[in-house]
N, C-alpha and C positions, 0 to 999 in steps of 0.2 A: 555382697554375700554375708549372710547372716548365721550365728552360731546359736542355738536352742538353749534357752535358759533351763538351768536344772530343774526348775520345780515343774517344767513341762514334759521331761523326760519319762518316757513308758517306765513304769516300776520295775521291770526286769532290769533294765540298764543300770539302775541305782544299786542293784545288789552287786555288782562286779566292779572292784577298782580298776580291772584293767580298761573299763571305759573311760577315756580321758574327756571325751567331748562329741558333741552332735553337731553336723553342719547341715544345712538346707539350701538346696537348689544348686549349689556348685561345690567345689572341692575346697577343704579349708586350707590347702596349701596355696590357693589363690594363683595356680600355675597351671591353669587348663579346667576346660569344661569337661565333665564325664562324658562317655558315649550317649548318645540320643536315647537309646534303648535302656539303658541302665537305671533300674530303679533305685539302686544303693550301692556303694562299695565302701570297705573297710581297709583301714590302714593297719596291716599285719605285720609287714616286714619289719625284721629287727632293726634295719638300718634306717628306716623311714623316720624322718624327723617328727612326723606327726603320728607315731605309733600308738595305737588305741583309739583313733578318731573314726567316727561312723558318719558318711556323708550320705544324704537321701536326696531323691530327686526333687520332692516337695513335701509338704506336709501331710498329704495323704498316705505317703508311703512310711511316715513316723507313725499314723494312726492304725497301721495294718500290723496285727501282732505277728503274722507269719513273715512278713519281709524283714521285721525288727530281729525276730529268733535266725532267720537266715544269717543275718550280718553278724550278729551275736557268736554263733556257732563259729563262724571263721575267725572271731577275735580269740576265742576260747582253744583253738587247735594252733598247733604250731605253724609258722609263716609257710612252710613249704608245701601244706596241705591246701588244695583248692577245693574241688567236689569230689572228694575220695571218700572211702569206708569210714576213716576216721571223723571226717567232718559230718558225715551223714549221721553216725553214731551220736556226737554230740549234738545235732540237731534234734534227734528224738528225745536224747535225755533232757532237752530243753523245753520239750512239749510242741515241738514243731513237726512239721510234715513235708514230704517232697513232691506232692501231687500238685499238677496243674490247677489252677483256678482262677476266677476272675472277682476283682474286688473294686466296689465302688462307694464312694462317700459323697454325697451332696451331687455336686456336677462333674467331680473327678472320679476317674477311674482306671483300670489297667489290667491287662492278662498276665498272670505269672506262670511261667513254664514248668514243668515237670523236671525235678532234678534227681530222679531216682537212678539207681544202676542199670533197671531194665530200660528206661527212656534214654539213657546214654548209649547203650548199646543198639537200641533201633534206630538212633540218629548216625551210627557208625562213629560214636567218640569213644573216647576212654573213659571207662567208668571211675578209674584211678586216677583221676587228673591230678597231678602234683607238679610242683615247680621242678624244673630240670636244674642240673648243676649248671648249665649254661646260662639259664635264665637267672639263676642267683648270682653269677658274676655279673651279669648286665644291670641286674638290681643294685648290687654294691657301687657298681660304676655311676649309675644314674643319680643315686642319693649323695655320692661324694661330690657329683658334679653339682647337684642343687646347693648344696653347703659352700661350694666353691662360688657359684653364681650370686648366692644369697647368704652371706655369711652372718648376718643378724637373725636368720630364721628361728635358732634355739632361744635365743632371749624373747622373740615375738612369741614364739609357742609357750614360753612360760608367763608371759604376761598376760596371754590370753587366759590360760588356765587360772591364773590368780584372779583376773577380773570376773571370769564366771562363776568362780568359787565364793567370791564375796559380794554378788547380787542376793540382797535379801529376798526371802520369799514374801510374796504379796498375797495375803489371805484374801483379799476381795475376789481373786480368781477361783477360789476353792480348790477341786480337784483338778490340778493342772492338765494331766493327759485328757480328761474328761472335758475341759473346757476348749481344747483343741478339736476335739471330735465334733462337739456341739457346734463349733465355729464353722466347720466344713460342712456339716449337715444343712445349715441354714443359709450358706453362702449362695449368693444370686449373680454375682458379678466378679469381675477381676479386682475392682475396688475393694470388695469384701475381703478377698483372700490377702490383697496387699495390707489392709488394716490388721487383720488376724496375724500376719507374719511380723508386722512391725510390732505387735503387742508381745509375742512370746520369744523373739529373737533379740539379739544385738548385733550390728552390724560389724565384721571384723575390721573392715578397712579404716574405722574411727580409731582404732586401739593401737594401731602401729605407727 
């Protein structure tokens, strides 16, 4: 499971100290795989040991500005906001939009659903989707259990951040985000993707 080196971060993520790290393909907690249809998720809950981390399904998702802004908006609103008016306002402030669209780069692509208030109502969903008090209690219990089962998780997290911050910039790559984008555009096989991801990330499990 790899963590993205900071020189390959989308520039917008480097502007916010709230962003602690970016993980690709799996969750930074190494305690489960995100849902198959999830392009990304952000650790925003105050009890989460990895608060401030954003986890993306693959490198194509990190190359898509709108997916990045969607997750950043989650991080910059308080933890009980999900897809509500406060989150939508923040997304628009960042330059994002809520429309459905299709994104592709090289052989990789996906459909992004609409997250507007209108679309929520059309689907019979609550447009002011927020975490309920009961869900907050469940979250507190969940992260307390994580700490109980893995008491070294805080030390591991701090070590991970320290390692990521100590990696020197390799000037041979030039513009890091553009390097990732070009690599995806010319990718022809899984081995090409594997080579690219090995270049721009570090494996988490080798650091613990």
